[in-house]
N, C-alpha and C positions, 0 to 999 in steps of 0.2 A: 646542305649548307653551302654558303658562298665563302670561300677562303681567299683572302687577299694576301699575296705573298710579296713582301717588299725586299728586294735585293737577294732573292733566294733562288735565282734561276739555276745555280749550280747544283741545287738539290731537287730540281723539278721531278725527276724520276723517283727519287726516294720518298718525296712527299706524297706523290700519287700512289706509290706502293703502300705507304704507311696508312693513309686514310681512305684510299679506295676511289673508284671511279664514280661513286654515287654523289660526290660533291662537285661543285663548280669551282674552278681554280682561275684566278686572275693574277698574273705575274707582272710586277712593275720593276723595271731594270734599275740597277745601280746607276747613279749619275754623279760624276765629278767629286769623288771622295766622300760621298754620303752626306753632303751638306744640303740642308733643306732649301736654302736659297738658290741652289743650282739645279733644282728639280722642275724648273718652269716648263720644260718640254714634256714632262710626265703629268703635269697637273690636269690637262683635259681628261686623261685616262683615269686619274684618281677621282676627279669630280664625278665621273660617270660610275665608277666602280664602288666608291665608298658608301653611298646611301643604301645599297642593297647587300653589302658585305656583312656577314655574321661574325667572322673571326679574322683577325689580322695576325700573320706570322711575320714579325719584324726582325730581319737579319741585320739591319743597319742601325740607324738612330733617327727614325722618322716620326717619332711621337707627335709633334705639332701638326702633322698632316692629317691625322685622324682623330685627334683628341676631342674635337667638338661634335663628332658624329655619334648620335644616340644609338644605343644598342650594340656598339662595338665591344668585343672582347679581344684583348691583345695578348699574344704570346711573344715575348721578347727574348731573342737569343742571348743567353746569360753565361756562356762559357768563360768570357773574359771580363765580365763586369756584373757585380751583384745588383739586384734591384734597388737595394738601399743606397748603393753608391750612385746609381744612375738617377734616381728620383729624389734622394734625400728625404727631407721632412715634408716636401710638397707632394701630397697624394695626387696622382694623375686623375684626370677627369673621366677616365675609363677604367674598368677592371683590368688589371695587368698581372700576368704570370711570367716567370722566367722559364726557359726550357732549354734542353740540350739539343742544339741544332747543328752540331758538327757533322760533316759527311761521314757516313757509316754508323753514326751513333744515334741517328734519329729513328730509323726504321727498325725498331726493336719491339718486343712484346709490351714493354712498359714505356710510356712517355715520361721522361724525367723532368719534373717541374718544381719550381719554387714559388712561394707566396710572398707578395708584398704586404697584403693585408689578410690576416687570418680569417677575417669576416667573409672573405670571398671563397672559402673552402667549398661551400655548397654549390656556388656557381661554377667552380672548377669541375666538380663532379658531374654536373649536368652538361657542361660544355664537352667534356671528354666523352661522355656517353653519346652525345649527338655526333661527335667526330668518330665514334666507333673504336675508341682506344682505351685500354687500361692505362693507369698512370701510377706514379709513385712520387709523393712530395718529399723533397730533400731540403736541406738547410740552404737559406739564401746566402751563398758565399761564392767568391770567385772560383771558377772551375767546377761548381756543383760537385758531383761525385765521380761519374764516369770519365769526363774529360780530364779531371785532375789526376786520376789513377792512370789512364792510358798515356797521357802526355808525360807523366813522370817515368813510366816504364820506357817510353821512347827515348827520353833524355838519358836514362841509365844505360840503355843499349848503345847510345852514341858514345858515352864515356868508355864502355867496354870495347867498342870498335876502335876508337882512337888510341887506346892503349895497346892494341894489337893482340888482345886476348883471344878473339875469335873473329871470323868473317861475317859479313852481312848474312850470307846464306845460312851459316851455322847458327847464328843468333836467332834468326827468324824460325828456322826449323826446330831449334831447341825449345823456344817459347811455345810453339804450337803443339809439340809433342808432350812437353813437360807440364803445361798448364791448360791444355785444351782450348787455348784462345783461338778465335777464328782466323786471326792474322798474326804474323810476326810483327815486332815493333817497327821495322823499316818498311815493310809492306803497308802497315797501318799509317805510318807517317806520310807516305806517298798518297794514300787514299784520302786521308783527312786534309792533306796539304801541309807541306813542311812549314810554310809561313804561319799557318793557323796554329800549328803545334807550338811554334816559337811564341806567338802572341799569348797563348794560354799560359805557358810557363813564365813568360815575362811578367804577366799580371799577378800570377801566384807568388813570384819572387818579391814583387813590389808590395804585395799585401802581407806576406808572412815573414820574409827574410829567412825562410826555412831552407837549409842547405839542399834539401831534396829537390828543390825547384831551381837551383842555380844552373843556368843554361850552360850546356857543354860547349866548349869552343868549336867542336865539329859542327854542331847544329847551327850555331851562329854563323859559321863560315858558309854552310849550305844556303842559309837564307840570304846572306849578303850576295852570293853568286847566283841566286835564284835557281838552284839546282835541286834535283830530286835524287833519291838513292837508287843506285844501279843494283837491281835485285838479281 
């Protein structure tokens, strides 16, 4: 299959590991804040790539660039925006699925996906079979499942750190030993990207007003200063 990856260069290695070398990959870079009218320099590449692409993985907001192409199936990164919120009542001109595309959360045994239209369930099954991945359908909501849980844990760890209860090293080690998680919360925050974690939590807070997602002052401070955690 030909996979067209929009704004996903930061996950190039993880995408190739997840889906394998048997597929063709075309990466289109981010341009100017992800606005379609600022992608003129990329259009020649898109014009060449889209007619033969089978699947689009959209990490930005590029829908209008491929919506008229027949045969396209689109996976839209949905950690910070549900499909219902993005598309509203206007069904897109192409089959669309949400997916968990945060760094470290993509290359897992199950591809975490959501449905915009339940009638596309059979198409999702055949597409994932062609991609060579098992999958799990989750509710179409902000944060899906794994991003919501992992980012909430990172946020709680930030509250613990700023209260002086434990150090970064102790918190990371305690989580890995106590829960068998592959990474501690601060290690995971750096791997995902502190700003991405903040974006997920911010959208969860806006959507739910649940205190679990209220962003810790420490995490907000880290994003404002464009810092990562010193492990």
